[in-house]
C-alpha positions as CSV (number, residue, x, y, z in Angstrom):
1,M,0.0,0.0,0.0
2,F,2.8,2.4,0.9
3,Q,4.5,1.7,-2.5
4,I,1.3,2.6,-4.3
5,L,1.0,5.9,-2.5
6,C,4.7,6.7,-3.2
7,F,4.2,5.8,-6.8
8,L,1.2,8.0,-7.1
9,L,2.9,10.9,-5.5
10,L,5.9,10.5,-7.9
11,Y,3.5,10.3,-10.8
12,I,1.8,13.6,-9.9
13,I,5.1,15.4,-9.3
14,S,6.4,14.2,-12.6
15,M,3.3,15.5,-14.4
16,V,3.8,18.9,-12.8
17,I,7.4,18.9,-13.9
18,I,6.3,17.9,-17.4
19,H,3.8,20.8,-17.4
20,E,6.4,23.4,-16.5
21,L,8.9,21.8,-18.9
22,G,6.3,22.4,-21.7
23,H,6.4,26.1,-20.8
24,V,10.2,26.2,-20.8
25,I,10.4,24.6,-24.2
26,A,7.8,27.0,-25.6
27,I,9.5,30.1,-24.2
28,Y,12.6,29.3,-26.1
29,F,10.7,28.7,-29.3
30,I,9.0,32.1,-29.1
31,G,12.2,34.0,-28.3
32,G,11.6,34.6,-24.5
33,K,13.7,33.7,-21.5
34,V,13.3,31.7,-18.3
35,E,13.8,34.2,-15.5
36,K,13.6,31.7,-12.6
37,F,12.6,28.2,-12.0
38,E,11.5,27.4,-8.5
39,I,11.1,24.0,-6.9
40,S,10.0,23.7,-3.3
41,W,8.1,21.1,-1.2
42,S,4.8,22.8,-2.0
43,F,5.1,23.9,-5.6
44,I,7.1,23.9,-8.9
45,R,6.8,26.9,-11.1
46,G,8.7,28.9,-13.6
47,K,8.9,32.7,-14.1
48,F,9.2,33.7,-17.7
49,I,10.1,36.8,-19.7
50,L,8.0,37.0,-22.8
51,P,9.3,38.8,-25.9
52,E,8.2,42.4,-26.1
53,K,6.3,42.0,-29.4
54,I,4.4,38.7,-29.2
55,T,1.6,37.6,-31.4
56,Y,-1.5,36.0,-30.1
57,F,-0.5,32.6,-31.5
58,K,2.9,32.7,-29.9
59,H,1.3,33.6,-26.6
60,L,-1.2,30.8,-27.1
61,F,1.5,28.3,-27.8
62,F,3.5,29.4,-24.7
63,T,0.5,29.3,-22.5
64,A,-1.0,26.1,-23.7
65,N,2.2,24.1,-24.1
66,G,2.3,23.0,-20.4
67,I,-1.2,21.5,-20.9
68,I,-0.2,20.0,-24.3
69,M,2.8,18.3,-22.8
70,Q,0.7,16.8,-20.0
71,L,-1.9,15.6,-22.5
72,L,0.7,14.0,-24.7
73,F,2.3,12.3,-21.7
74,S,-1.1,11.0,-20.5
75,F,-2.1,9.8,-23.9
76,I,1.3,8.0,-24.3
77,I,0.6,6.2,-21.0
78,I,-2.9,5.4,-22.1
79,Y,-1.8,4.1,-25.5
80,F,1.4,2.2,-24.7
81,A,0.9,0.9,-21.1
82,N,0.0,-2.8,-20.9
83,D,-1.1,-2.6,-17.3
84,P,-4.8,-1.5,-16.6
85,S,-3.6,0.4,-13.5
86,W,-1.2,2.6,-15.6
87,V,-3.8,3.1,-18.3
88,S,-6.3,4.2,-15.6
89,L,-3.8,6.7,-14.1
90,G,-3.4,8.2,-17.6
91,F,-7.1,8.7,-17.8
92,F,-7.5,9.8,-14.2
93,Y,-4.9,12.6,-14.6
94,L,-7.1,14.2,-17.3
95,C,-9.4,15.6,-14.6
96,I,-6.3,17.4,-13.0
97,I,-5.3,18.8,-16.4
98,A,-8.9,20.1,-16.8
99,I,-8.4,22.4,-13.7
100,N,-5.6,24.2,-15.5
101,L,-7.6,24.6,-18.7
102,A,-10.6,26.3,-16.9
103,P,-10.7,30.0,-17.8
104,L,-10.6,31.1,-14.2
105,S,-8.2,33.1,-11.9
106,I,-4.5,32.2,-12.5
107,T,-4.9,29.1,-14.6
108,D,-3.4,28.6,-18.1
109,G,-7.0,28.7,-19.4
110,A,-7.4,32.2,-17.8
111,Y,-4.3,33.4,-19.5
112,I,-5.5,32.1,-22.9
113,F,-8.8,33.8,-22.3
114,K,-7.2,37.1,-21.2
115,A,-5.0,37.2,-24.3
116,Y,-8.1,36.9,-26.5
117,P,-11.2,37.7,-24.4
118,S,-13.9,36.2,-26.7
119,I,-17.0,34.4,-25.4
120,V,-16.2,31.8,-28.1
121,I,-12.8,31.1,-26.6
122,K,-14.3,30.9,-23.1
123,Y,-16.9,28.4,-24.2
124,M,-14.3,26.4,-26.1
125,L,-12.2,26.2,-23.0
126,W,-15.2,25.0,-20.9
127,I,-16.0,22.4,-23.5
128,F,-12.5,21.1,-23.4
129,V,-12.7,21.0,-19.6
130,G,-15.9,18.9,-19.8
131,V,-14.4,16.6,-22.4
132,L,-11.4,16.0,-20.2
133,F,-13.6,15.2,-17.2
134,A,-15.7,12.8,-19.3
135,L,-12.6,11.1,-20.7
136,S,-11.2,10.7,-17.2
137,T,-14.1,8.4,-16.3
138,Q,-12.8,5.9,-18.9
139,G,-10.1,5.1,-16.4
140,L,-12.7,3.5,-14.1
141,I,-14.0,1.4,-17.0
142,V,-10.5,0.2,-17.9
143,L,-9.7,-0.5,-14.3
144,W,-12.8,-2.5,-13.6
145,T,-13.2,-4.4,-16.9
146,H,-9.9,-6.2,-16.1
147,I,-10.5,-8.2,-13.0
148,S,-7.2,-8.7,-11.3
149,E,-5.7,-10.5,-8.3
150,N,-4.8,-7.1,-6.9
151,F,-8.3,-6.2,-5.9
152,H,-7.0,-3.8,-3.3
153,I,-5.1,-1.8,-6.0
154,Q,-8.3,-1.4,-7.9
155,L,-10.1,-0.1,-4.8
156,V,-7.2,2.3,-4.0
157,L,-7.1,3.6,-7.6
158,T,-10.9,4.0,-7.6
159,F,-10.8,5.9,-4.4
160,L,-7.9,8.0,-5.8
161,Y,-9.9,8.9,-8.9
162,I,-13.0,9.9,-6.9
163,L,-10.7,12.0,-4.7
164,M,-9.0,13.6,-7.7
165,L,-12.4,14.3,-9.3
166,M,-13.8,15.8,-6.1
167,M,-10.7,17.9,-5.6
168,S,-10.8,19.1,-9.3
169,I,-14.5,20.1,-9.0
170,R,-13.8,21.8,-5.7
171,R,-10.8,23.7,-7.1
172,I,-12.8,24.9,-10.1
173,S,-15.6,26.0,-7.8
174,Y,-13.0,27.9,-5.6
175,L,-11.4,29.5,-8.7
176,N,-14.9,30.5,-10.0
177,S,-15.8,32.2,-6.7
178,E,-12.4,33.9,-6.6
179,E,-13.0,35.2,-10.1
180,K,-16.4,36.6,-9.1
181,T,-15.0,38.4,-6.0
182,N,-12.1,39.9,-8.0
183,G,-14.6,41.0,-10.6
């Protein structure tokens, strides 16, 4: 059980690093710089200097590249993993990615929306959030259609998914209320 929890923690940390690495790669492609990259026990984040004259598409590429890298990594796990537990994790993480795509507060989705404040962009972002949540439920189907000897692992992963989903919805609710109070 302890090994499972350590593995899950390592998986989540690696996905955060992959997200930030996506921004680092993008900043160099658009001609910007990495000012600072911070890693502490509670967060991992980069501070970036964007070029002075930046087009909307370059800004979009920079902002969305963290999410794109996470999606690519999740889909690689889903497609290439042979173990249903791994495939389920790939699906489960989609609900975490959805949080960062929501056009609220300080998420990447909010920065995309602020760069091009159109109601169409806002609706598209919310549609993507909904699609990611819906796709994440496929992890439960994969997990429970393959009956295994490790029933306790299936239960732990199911509990983890429900927890991740609840935390994702709670976080989006919090960001929404924060957005309303900040006007």
